C-alpha positions in Angstrom: -1.8 75.0 51.9 -1.7 71.4 53.3 -4.3 70.4 51.0 -2.5 68.1 47.9 -1.7 70.4 44.7 -2.5 69.5 41.5 -0.7 70.8 38.3 -2.5 70.4 35.0 -2.5 71.3 31.7 -6.0 71.1 29.6 -8.2 72.3 32.3 -10.2 74.5 30.2 -12.4 71.8 28.7 -12.9 67.7 28.2 -10.7 65.4 30.1 -8.7 68.1 31.7 -11.7 70.1 33.0 -13.1 66.8 34.4 -10.1 65.9 36.0 -9.4 69.3 37.8 -13.2 69.4 39.0 -12.8 65.7 40.2 -9.6 67.0 42.3 -11.1 70.0 43.7 -13.9 67.6 44.7 -11.9 65.2 46.9 -10.3 68.5 48.7 -7.2 69.3 46.6 -6.0 72.7 45.2 -5.1 73.3 41.4 -2.9 74.9 39.5 -4.4 75.4 36.2 -2.4 76.1 32.8 -4.2 77.8 29.7 -3.8 79.9 26.9 -6.4 82.2 27.8 -5.9 83.3 31.1 -8.8 85.5 31.6 -11.2 82.8 30.1 -9.9 80.4 32.9 -9.7 82.5 35.7 -13.6 83.6 34.7 -14.1 79.7 35.0 -12.3 79.4 38.6 -14.3 82.1 39.7 -17.4 80.7 38.7 -17.0 77.4 40.6 -16.4 80.0 43.7 -12.7 79.0 44.1 -10.8 81.6 45.9 -7.1 82.3 45.1 -6.2 79.6 48.0 -7.9 76.8 46.2 -7.0 77.6 42.4 -4.1 79.8 40.7 -4.1 80.1 36.9 -0.8 80.1 34.7 -0.9 81.2 31.2 1.1 79.6 28.8 0.5 77.8 25.6 1.8 74.1 26.2 3.6 74.4 22.5 5.7 77.3 24.2 8.4 75.3 26.3 9.9 78.6 27.6 6.2 79.7 28.6 5.2 76.2 29.6 8.4 75.5 32.0 8.2 79.2 33.2 4.7 78.2 34.7 5.8 75.1 36.4 8.6 77.4 38.4 6.1 79.9 39.3 3.8 77.4 40.6 6.2 75.9 42.8 7.3 79.3 44.2 3.8 80.3 44.6 1.7 77.1 45.8 4.8 74.9 46.5 5.7 71.4 45.0 2.6 69.8 43.5 1.3 66.3 44.7 0.8 65.6 41.2 1.3 66.8 37.7 -0.9 66.0 34.5 -0.1 66.8 31.2 -3.8 66.8 29.8 -3.5 69.2 27.3 -3.8 67.4 23.6 -5.2 67.7 20.1 -6.7 65.3 18.0 -7.2 66.4 14.2 -7.2 64.0 11.1 -4.7 63.9 8.8 -3.8 62.8 5.3 -0.2 62.5 4.4 -1.0 62.8 0.8 -1.8 66.4 1.1 1.4 68.6 1.9 -0.4 71.1 4.2 -1.7 68.5 6.6 2.5 68.1 7.7 2.2 71.3 9.7 -0.9 69.9 11.4 1.3 66.6 11.9 4.1 69.3 13.4 1.0 70.8 15.6 0.0 67.5 17.0 3.3 66.6 17.8 4.4 69.7 19.3 1.3 69.9 21.7 1.1 66.0 22.8 4.7 65.3 22.8 7.3 68.0 23.4 4.4 69.8 25.7 4.0 66.9 27.9 7.9 66.5 28.4 7.7 70.5 28.8 5.0 70.4 31.4 7.0 67.7 33.6 10.2 69.2 33.4 10.2 71.7 35.9 8.9 69.2 38.6 11.1 66.1 37.9 14.3 67.1 40.0 12.5 68.5 42.7 10.3 65.6 43.0 13.1 63.4 43.0 14.9 65.2 45.7 11.6 64.9 47.9 11.2 61.5 46.6 7.6 61.6 46.0 5.0 62.8 43.7 3.1 61.7 40.4 3.6 62.8 36.9 0.9 61.5 35.0 0.5 61.3 31.1 -2.8 61.2 28.9 -2.3 58.9 26.1 -5.3 57.1 24.3 -6.0 53.7 23.2 -5.5 54.9 19.9 -1.4 54.8 20.8 -1.5 51.0 20.8 -2.4 50.9 17.1 -2.7 53.2 14.1 -6.3 54.5 13.1 -6.7 55.3 9.5 -6.9 59.3 9.1 -5.4 59.5 12.7 -1.8 58.9 11.7 -0.6 62.2 13.6 -3.0 61.4 16.9 -1.9 57.9 17.1 1.8 58.5 16.7 2.0 61.4 19.2 -0.1 58.9 21.6 2.2 55.8 21.0 4.9 58.2 21.7 3.7 59.4 25.2 3.0 55.6 26.1 6.7 54.9 25.3 7.9 58.4 26.9 6.3 57.8 30.2 7.9 54.2 30.0 11.1 55.6 29.9 10.4 58.4 32.4 8.8 55.9 34.9 12.1 53.6 35.0 14.2 56.6 35.4 12.1 58.1 38.0 11.2 54.9 40.0 14.5 54.6 42.2 13.8 58.2 43.6 10.3 57.2 44.8 8.4 59.2 42.1 5.7 57.5 40.5 4.9 57.9 36.5 1.2 57.4 35.6 0.1 56.5 31.8 -3.7 56.8 31.6 -5.0 55.6 28.3 -8.9 57.0 27.8 -11.1 55.3 25.2 -14.2 57.3 24.1 -15.0 59.6 26.8 -17.8 61.9 25.9 -16.1 65.2 25.7 -16.2 68.2 22.8 -13.3 66.3 21.1 -15.2 63.3 20.3 -19.1 64.7 20.0 -17.9 65.2 16.3 -16.7 62.0 15.6 -18.5 60.3 12.3 -17.8 56.6 13.8 -18.8 54.1 16.3 -17.5 54.9 19.9 -18.1 51.6 21.9 -18.1 52.0 25.7 -18.5 55.6 25.5 -17.9 57.1 29.2 -19.0 60.5 31.0 -16.2 62.5 31.4 -16.8 62.8 35.1 -16.9 59.5 35.7 -13.6 58.8 33.7 -12.0 61.6 36.2 -12.8 59.8 39.3 -11.4 56.3 37.7 -8.3 58.4 36.8 -7.7 59.7 39.8 -8.2 56.4 41.7 -5.4 55.3 39.3 -3.4 57.8 39.8 -3.5 57.5 43.4 -2.6 54.0 43.3 0.5 54.8 41.2 -0.6 52.3 38.5 2.1 52.0 35.6 -0.6 52.0 32.8 -4.4 52.2 33.0 -7.0 52.1 30.0 -10.3 53.7 31.2 -13.0 52.2 30.7 -11.6 48.4 31.3 -13.8 47.2 28.3 -11.4 49.5 25.9 -8.3 47.9 27.6 -9.8 44.5 26.8 -10.4 45.4 23.0 -7.0 47.3 22.7 -5.1 43.8 23.8 -7.2 41.8 21.2 -6.4 44.6 18.5 -2.6 44.2 19.2 -2.7 40.5 19.1 -4.5 40.6 15.6 -2.2 40.1 12.7 -1.5 42.7 10.5 -3.7 41.3 7.6 -6.6 40.9 9.7 -6.3 44.4 11.3 -6.0 46.1 7.9 -9.0 44.1 6.5 -11.0 45.2 9.7 -10.2 48.9 9.7 -10.1 49.5 5.8 -12.9 51.7 4.7 -13.5 52.6 8.5 -14.8 56.5 8.7 -12.1 58.7 9.7 -11.3 61.7 11.7 -12.1 64.6 10.2 -9.6 66.9 8.7 -8.7 70.1 10.0 -10.7 72.8 7.7 -8.5 74.5 5.2 
């Protein structure tokens, strides 16, 4: 029970799963949140982890009541985590001209924004009282400038960056670090169907190791890989007319099938 504990959402695939595996390789314990508890438990057992290494909590990140209850259950059963990573997220193309896509936008925002706040909520006060811990939000370089066809996702990830910044300032006097990780293009099931170029594409396991290093250092904001951080800064400096000209006609994220 002395090994550091990580509470993480979105560990059933992609970036979240890579982060969970990297944490376990470093000797840590895991509290894993998933909608499908049986599948998550089967994955845990496939890794050879017993209950002393990993526990599964069933909750949908869009269900605030269930998600906050999972956090409280983790504290009661495993103790207060060293780190909490809100990694669950969805990325779906939308077209605001299509009325049904408004519901897609609602789901993206509920998952990527409200779900993050609900993930953190049970841990903020106990970490402040302990005067230590890490609250980690997974953002995206898509949160720095809006991408065509990606309005809901860019909106949600810009919200993650701003939300985590607000929380960081609130928690700093209590010794609690709030870390924002902004991935570039990471090789996961989420990106493999993209029909556009993905510069500096990085394997998920390499991303996870770099992200855990940033979390351990208490970095306020870390873009991974660093090359995408440079590109993001350049894009932020471009005047709107030039940015628009460069991005118009770019291949878009696929919409959700009707």
